[in-house]
C-alpha positions in Angstrom: 6.8 -11.0 6.3 4.7 -12.5 3.5 7.3 -13.6 1.0 6.8 -11.6 -2.1 4.1 -9.2 -1.0 6.0 -5.9 -1.7 3.0 -3.7 -0.9 2.3 -5.3 2.5 6.0 -5.1 3.3 6.2 -1.4 2.3 3.1 -0.5 4.4 4.4 -2.4 7.5 7.8 -0.8 7.2 6.4 2.7 6.4 4.0 2.7 9.4 6.5 0.7 11.7 4.0 -2.0 12.3 4.6 -5.6 13.6 5.8 -7.9 10.9 2.9 -10.1 11.6 0.3 -7.5 10.7 -2.3 -9.0 8.4 -3.4 -7.3 5.1 -6.9 -6.7 6.4 -5.5 -4.6 9.3 -3.7 -2.3 6.9 -6.3 0.5 6.7 -6.3 4.2 7.4 -9.0 3.7 10.0 -6.9 1.1 11.9 -3.5 2.8 11.8 -3.3 6.0 13.9 -0.2 7.2 12.1 -2.0 7.2 8.8 -2.9 10.9 8.7 -2.9 13.4 5.9 0.9 14.1 6.1 1.6 10.4 6.2 -0.6 9.9 3.2 1.5 12.4 1.1 4.7 10.6 2.2 3.1 7.2 1.5 2.1 8.2 -2.0 5.7 9.3 -2.7 7.0 6.0 -1.5 4.5 4.0 -3.5 5.3 6.0 -6.7 9.0 5.4 -6.2 8.7 1.8 -5.3 6.3 0.8 -8.1 7.5 3.3 -10.7 4.0 4.7 -11.3 2.1 8.0 -10.9 -1.3 8.4 -9.2 -3.9 10.8 -10.4 -5.6 13.0 -7.7 -8.9 11.1 -8.1 -7.0 7.9 -7.4 -5.3 9.2 -4.3 -8.6 10.2 -2.8 -9.6 6.5 -2.8 -6.4 4.9 -1.4 -7.4 4.2 2.2 -6.3 0.6 2.7 -4.1 -2.2 1.5 -7.0 -3.5 -0.6 -7.6 -0.1 -2.2 -3.9 0.4 -3.0 -3.3 -3.1 -4.3 -6.4 -2.8 -6.6 -5.1 0.5 -8.0 -1.6 -0.9 -8.5 -3.0 -4.0 -10.3 -5.0 -1.8 -12.6 -1.8 0.1 -13.5 0.0 -3.2 -14.1 2.5 -2.5 -11.2 1.4 -5.3 -8.9 0.5 -8.9 -9.3 -2.1 -10.7 -7.2 -0.1 -11.8 -4.1 -1.7 -15.2 -4.3 -0.5 -15.8 -7.9 2.6 -18.0 -8.3 5.3 -17.3 -10.7 
C-alpha cells in the first residue's frame, strides 16, 4: 500500500479492495459495498482511527477519499499524503 497513507489503507481494508486501488477510485459511486450501513460503520472506524468526531453535516458530504481526507485535514487529524516528514 502507499507507505504512510493511513486513510487510503483504512478504506482499502474496510472495503476489502485490492491493495493497488488508487485514491481516485475510492468513491462511494465506484464501490458497491459503500451503502448506508457501510457508511455508519466507516464513520465509526474513522472516528476511532483518527480520534475525532464528525458532525452530521460533515458526514453528509463524506462520499470519497478526497472528501474524507479534506475533512480530516481541516480537523488536524491528517497530513497531506504528499508531505514529507
